[in-house]
C-alpha positions in Angstrom: 0.0 0.0 0.0 1.6 3.3 -1.1 1.9 6.4 1.1 -1.4 8.2 1.5 -2.1 11.7 0.3 -1.9 13.3 3.7 1.6 11.8 4.3 2.7 13.0 0.9 1.5 16.6 1.8 3.5 16.5 5.0 6.6 15.6 3.0 5.9 18.6 0.7 5.6 20.9 3.6 8.6 19.6 5.6 10.7 20.0 2.4 9.4 23.5 1.7 8.4 22.5 -1.8 12.0 22.1 -2.7 14.1 19.1 -4.0 16.1 17.7 -1.1 19.1 17.2 -3.4 19.3 20.3 -5.6 17.0 22.7 -3.7 15.0 23.6 -6.8 11.7 25.2 -5.9 9.1 22.8 -7.4 6.1 25.1 -7.9 7.5 28.3 -9.2 6.7 28.1 -12.9 3.1 27.2 -12.3 2.2 29.7 -9.7 2.8 32.8 -11.8 0.8 31.6 -14.8 -2.4 31.5 -12.8 -3.0 28.0 -13.9 -4.0 25.1 -11.6 -1.0 24.2 -9.5 0.6 21.0 -10.8 3.1 19.1 -8.7 6.3 18.8 -10.6 8.0 17.3 -7.5 7.9 13.7 -6.5 7.6 12.2 -3.1 10.2 9.4 -3.0 11.1 6.6 -0.7 14.6 6.5 0.9 14.4 2.8 1.6 12.4 1.2 -1.2 8.7 0.6 -0.8 9.3 -3.1 -1.3 12.4 -5.3 -1.0 12.7 -5.4 -4.8 12.8 -1.5 -5.1 15.7 0.8 -4.9 17.5 0.5 -1.6 14.9 -2.2 -0.8 17.2 -4.2 1.5 17.4 -1.8 4.4 19.2 -2.1 7.7 17.7 1.3 8.8 14.0 1.0 8.4 11.5 -1.9 8.6 9.4 -2.9 5.6 6.1 -2.0 7.4 7.3 1.6 8.1 8.4 2.4 4.5 5.4 4.5 3.7 5.7 6.7 6.8 6.9 10.3 6.7 10.3 9.3 8.2 11.2 7.4 5.0 9.9 9.9 2.5 11.6 12.8 0.8 10.7 15.3 -1.9 12.7 15.2 -5.1 12.6 16.9 -8.5 11.9 14.4 -11.3 15.6 14.3 -12.4 16.9 13.4 -9.0 14.1 10.9 -8.3 15.0 9.2 -11.6 18.7 9.3 -10.7 18.2 8.0 -7.2 16.2 5.1 -8.4 17.7 4.1 -11.7 21.4 4.6 -10.9 21.2 3.0 -7.5 23.3 0.0 -8.5 26.2 1.9 -10.1 26.3 5.2 -8.2 27.3 5.0 -4.5 26.0 8.5 -4.0 22.4 7.5 -3.4 22.8 5.4 -0.3 20.2 5.3 2.5 22.7 7.1 4.8 23.3 9.8 2.3 19.6 10.4 1.6 18.6 10.3 5.3 21.4 12.8 6.0 20.2 15.2 3.3 16.6 14.8 4.5 17.5 15.7 8.1 19.6 18.7 7.1 17.1 20.0 4.6 14.0 19.6 6.8 15.8 21.2 9.8 16.8 24.2 7.6 13.3 24.6 6.3 11.9 24.5 9.8 14.4 27.2 10.9 14.0 29.4 7.8 10.2 29.4 7.9 10.1 30.0 11.7 10.9 33.7 11.7 8.2 36.0 13.0 7.9 39.6 11.9 11.2 41.3 11.3 12.6 43.1 14.3 13.3 46.8 14.0 17.0 47.7 13.9 19.0 50.8 14.3 22.1 51.7 12.2 24.9 53.1 14.3 27.7 55.0 12.7 30.9 55.7 14.5 33.7 58.1 13.5 37.0 58.4 15.0 40.6 59.3 14.3 42.9 56.3 14.2 46.5 57.4 14.5 45.6 60.8 13.0 43.6 59.4 10.1 39.8 59.7 10.0 38.1 56.3 10.2 
């Protein structure tokens, strides 16, 4: 049974609508046109949904937990294809690597979107002579 729509929405929100690998914003082109918003990002499994899928033999996550949010990331179509198709020849797309990217990316998104209203600041200018030269 694949991940449900709610879980996929949570993945989109936690990733800020950006690919975890290249940080591409995955809605930009479609928002300005006024058209219906189409998802051009893809929610992907870190450990494969089944044992036969990419990274399907996992030491990090059990088979019954593969469709939970902890195993899902948001990728652009190019990186989703690369992560799944090149898995046997490219050591880059390991579970450890993808889980590390997921943690870093989601933590940054939570931090970056957590700012409240901008605080007022004051510019302070100081002038002085430094060894007889204005500074």
